[in-house]
C-alpha positions as CSV (number, residue, x, y, z in Angstrom):
1,X,-10.3,5.9,6.1
2,X,-7.0,7.5,6.6
3,X,-4.1,5.0,6.7
4,X,-1.1,6.5,7.8
5,X,-0.1,3.4,10.7
6,X,0.8,0.4,9.4
7,X,-2.3,-2.2,9.8
8,X,-1.0,-6.4,10.1
9,X,-2.9,-9.1,8.1
10,X,-2.0,-12.8,8.3
11,X,-3.7,-15.1,6.1
12,X,-3.1,-18.9,5.9
13,X,-3.4,-20.3,2.3
14,X,-3.4,-24.2,1.3
15,X,-0.9,-23.4,-2.0
16,X,2.4,-24.1,-1.7
17,X,4.8,-21.6,-1.0
18,X,6.1,-22.0,-5.0
19,X,2.5,-22.6,-6.1
20,X,1.5,-19.3,-4.4
21,X,4.4,-17.5,-6.0
22,X,3.8,-18.5,-9.4
23,X,-0.2,-17.1,-8.7
24,X,1.1,-14.1,-8.1
25,X,3.2,-13.6,-11.1
26,X,0.0,-14.8,-13.1
27,X,-1.9,-12.7,-11.7
28,X,-0.2,-9.4,-10.5
29,X,1.1,-6.4,-13.4
30,X,4.5,-6.4,-12.8
31,X,5.6,-3.1,-11.5
32,X,7.8,-2.2,-8.6
33,X,7.0,1.3,-7.0
34,X,9.7,3.4,-6.4
35,X,10.9,6.8,-5.2
36,X,11.2,7.4,-9.1
37,X,7.4,9.0,-9.3
38,X,8.1,9.4,-13.2
39,X,8.0,5.7,-13.8
40,X,4.8,5.8,-11.5
41,X,3.3,8.4,-13.6
42,X,4.0,6.3,-17.2
43,X,2.6,3.1,-15.2
44,X,-0.5,4.9,-14.6
45,X,-1.3,6.2,-18.0
46,X,-0.4,3.0,-19.2
47,X,-3.1,1.2,-17.5
48,X,-5.5,4.3,-17.7
49,X,-8.5,2.7,-18.5
50,X,-8.0,-0.9,-16.8
51,X,-8.2,-1.8,-13.1
52,X,-5.2,-3.9,-11.9
53,X,-3.8,-5.6,-9.0
54,X,0.2,-4.8,-10.0
55,X,3.0,-5.5,-7.5
56,X,5.9,-7.5,-7.8
57,X,8.0,-10.6,-5.7
58,X,10.9,-8.7,-4.3
59,X,12.7,-11.9,-3.2
60,X,11.2,-15.7,-3.0
61,X,9.2,-15.0,0.2
62,X,8.8,-11.3,-0.4
63,X,5.9,-9.2,-2.0
64,X,4.0,-6.4,-2.8
65,X,0.5,-6.1,-4.1
66,X,-1.0,-2.7,-5.0
67,X,-4.2,-1.9,-6.6
68,X,-5.2,0.3,-9.3
69,X,-8.6,2.2,-10.2
70,X,-9.5,3.0,-14.0
71,X,-9.2,6.9,-14.6
72,X,-7.6,6.9,-11.3
73,X,-4.0,8.7,-10.8
74,X,-3.4,6.6,-7.4
75,X,0.3,6.0,-7.3
76,X,0.5,6.3,-3.5
77,X,-2.2,4.1,-2.2
78,X,-1.8,1.7,0.6
79,X,-0.5,-1.7,-0.9
80,X,0.2,-4.9,0.9
81,X,4.2,-5.5,2.0
82,X,4.0,-9.4,2.9
83,X,6.3,-12.5,3.4
84,X,4.9,-16.5,2.5
85,X,6.3,-18.6,4.3
86,X,5.8,-22.7,4.4
87,X,3.4,-23.8,7.2
88,X,3.1,-27.0,7.6
89,X,0.9,-28.6,4.1
90,X,-0.1,-24.4,3.2
91,X,1.8,-21.4,3.3
92,X,1.2,-18.8,6.0
93,X,1.2,-14.8,4.5
94,X,2.3,-12.3,7.3
95,X,3.0,-8.6,6.4
96,X,1.1,-5.2,6.6
97,X,-0.6,-3.2,4.6
98,X,0.8,0.3,4.6
99,X,1.8,3.1,1.9
100,X,4.7,3.3,0.0
101,X,8.1,4.5,1.5
102,X,7.6,7.7,-1.3
103,X,4.6,9.0,0.1
104,X,6.1,8.8,3.8
105,X,8.8,10.6,2.6
106,X,6.8,13.3,0.6
107,X,4.4,14.1,3.3
108,X,7.7,14.6,5.3
109,X,8.8,17.3,3.1
110,X,5.3,18.5,2.5
111,X,5.3,19.3,6.4
112,X,8.9,20.6,6.5
113,X,8.1,23.3,3.6
114,X,4.1,24.1,5.6
115,X,5.9,24.4,8.7
116,X,8.6,27.2,7.6
117,X,6.1,29.1,5.7
118,X,3.9,29.2,8.4
119,X,6.1,29.9,10.7
120,X,7.3,33.3,8.5
121,X,4.3,34.4,8.1
122,X,3.9,33.9,12.0
123,X,7.6,36.0,12.0
124,X,6.2,38.8,9.6
125,X,2.9,39.1,12.1
126,X,0.4,37.6,9.3
127,X,-0.9,35.0,11.6
128,X,-4.2,34.5,9.5
129,X,-1.8,33.7,6.4
130,X,0.0,31.7,9.3
131,X,-3.7,29.5,10.3
132,X,-4.3,29.3,6.4
133,X,-0.9,27.5,6.0
134,X,-1.7,25.3,8.6
135,X,-5.5,24.5,7.2
136,X,-3.4,23.7,3.5
137,X,-1.1,21.2,5.4
138,X,-4.3,19.4,7.1
139,X,-6.2,19.1,4.0
140,X,-2.7,18.5,2.1
141,X,-2.3,15.7,4.6
142,X,-5.6,14.4,4.6
143,X,-5.6,14.3,0.9
144,X,-2.2,11.9,1.0
145,X,-3.4,9.5,3.3
146,X,-7.0,8.9,2.7
147,X,-8.0,6.1,0.7
148,X,-9.9,2.9,-0.2
149,X,-7.5,0.2,-1.3
150,X,-7.2,-1.8,2.2
151,X,-10.7,-3.9,1.9
152,X,-9.9,-4.5,-1.7
153,X,-6.2,-5.8,-1.5
154,X,-7.5,-7.3,1.6
155,X,-10.1,-9.3,-0.7
156,X,-7.7,-10.1,-3.0
157,X,-5.6,-12.1,-0.9
158,X,-8.4,-13.9,1.1
159,X,-9.6,-15.1,-2.2
160,X,-6.3,-17.2,-2.0
161,X,-7.5,-21.3,-1.2
162,X,-8.0,-20.8,2.5
163,X,-6.1,-23.5,4.7
164,X,-7.8,-26.3,6.3
165,X,-8.7,-26.4,9.8
166,X,-8.5,-29.3,12.0
167,X,-11.2,-30.5,14.2
168,X,-9.0,-28.8,17.5
169,X,-9.2,-25.5,15.8
170,X,-5.5,-26.1,14.5
171,X,-4.3,-25.6,10.7
172,X,-4.0,-28.9,9.4
173,X,-1.0,-31.3,8.9
């Protein structure tokens, strides 16, 4: 699936915000994706032979979750950027599935460079070369935004203990 636009997600768990934070700290391998692609590459090499969930809590209520598959270089894959808020006897998790910022930055640079090359080729009346640059842009964009991490991360989040439902359909108090 192409994941260019963020997809919203909401889930209620019976864990308190403090217990949920501790559970995330225990189960996630600590790594904060940054614009520095070298640190992302070091992380991928360090965990080359193991699949793991990684991410971090960026504050007491905000967190990020990503999935790394063994033997893959999946540093720019879709992740969950969420917020946890107290909700009655549990916690409400809200957020969105989207790519890290550096993936969008790289896609923008990729697009500008390819457009400039295509325009330069068209200016030289090399329309076949211009069409080839367009084809390279399409293939690169599909490869950049094509991944299957959303269902895996969603299952990780939905594996948290669900909040109790009351008889009227509202969350239990």
